[in-house]
C-alpha positions, 0 to 999 in steps of 0.5 A: 386066215391071213390078217388084213388091216384096212387103212382109211385116211380121213378129213371131215369124214362125217358124211360117210363114217358110219356107212364106211365103218359099218361095211368093214366091221360087218365084213364076212372076212375079218379086218382090223381097221386104222384111221389116220385123221388129217386134222378134221374140222368136224366131229370125226375124231370124236364120233370115232372115239364114241362109237367105234372104240375098236378102231385104231385112231391116229390123229395128226394135228396137221393134214399130211395129205393122202400118201404120207397119211396112208404111209403111217398105216403101212408102217403100222402094218409092217410093225405088227405083221399083217399079211395084207393092207386094204386102202379104202377111201373115206367116201366109200364102202364095201359089200360084206363078202368083198374082202373074202373074194379078194383075199381067198381067190388064188392069184399069179405070183406077179400080182401086186395089187388086188382091186374089187369092181368099183361102183358109184354110190348109187350102186347102179353103175361103175364109177366113172373113172374105174369104167374107163379103166375096165374098157381095156380088159377082158370082159369074160374073166372073173380076174383080169389085169389092168394097167391102172386102177385108182387107189380107192380100194387097194389090197396090198400084200405086205411083201409088196410094201416090203419090196416096192415100198410105200407112197413116194414123199414127192406127192402131197395129194394126187399123183401118188396111186400113179407113181406107185403103179409105175414103180409096181410095174418097174418091179415086175408086178401087175394089178388084178381086178376081181370082178366077184368083189364089189365096193362103192365109191360115192363120188358121182355127184362131185363136181370138178374144178374147171378153173384154169388154176386147177388145170394147171395144178393137175398138169403139174401133177402129171408132169411130176409123175412123169419126172419120177417114173422109174420106168424111164431113164432119167434123161427120158423122164426129164424130156417127158417132164421138164422139156415137155412143159417148156415146149407147151409154154413155147407153144402158147407164147404168142397165143396165150400169156396165162398159159405160157406163164403157167407152163413156164412156172411148172417147168421151174417147179419141176427143176426145183424138185430135181434133187428130190426126184433124183433121190426118190428115183434111186431109192424107188429102183431098190428092193426092200425100199425103206426111203418112204419111212424116213419121211414119216 
């Protein structure tokens, strides 16, 4: 039986703590669990210590963001010889046989990430984002490949971590999974979805921030993923990121001053990150990439 380390990054985890942890502890396929807590302001840490002493708990005094916190879990898995890591969002839980289906099915050698089906917290419908990804795949197969699946539930073999690396230190929160999938594809691997494995992501009632500030924050993250995308040459990435954001600014120069300034600001922020982007791109093209470990 292959060993699995489930990794949960938490911040104010109380609303989902028992449901999430109980689902993994009652999994028909055994898994160890490590939690990296990003300086929760509620009783997350105390409740884990009191009620779940079997769980490995790493406490950060600051919020490390999603990528760097998960990288601590990846490093623990590498140091302790696990066969898989299983990323689970804190606002999520799994069916008892989910891991069994994910780990015990045979997959082609070019599969680098395996995902269950993502239902919403009601269990009555697919998670909205996941439903969009599944529109692109063959509905008649139990195991299908998808160009992208968000990192709410990723089962990653350790050999992939050794070859592709962990999350890029360029990304603090959001964009990490898109960047990782770009790198996965660059190294010749795909994402598989196992339809028999079921998990639940409780975000159906989450309201999106429709403010202009939030929109341009998302735009910056998008352009940063383009800049870091090693499937492109650097000149092409520069065009798709820096020049594309400048183009958007120029298109708005006489129509909307706020939009003009926001896109110009994005271009400047991207330029400021050029040295870090170049260094990270170079590291991410290598196999046995350990650059991410230097940033823990």
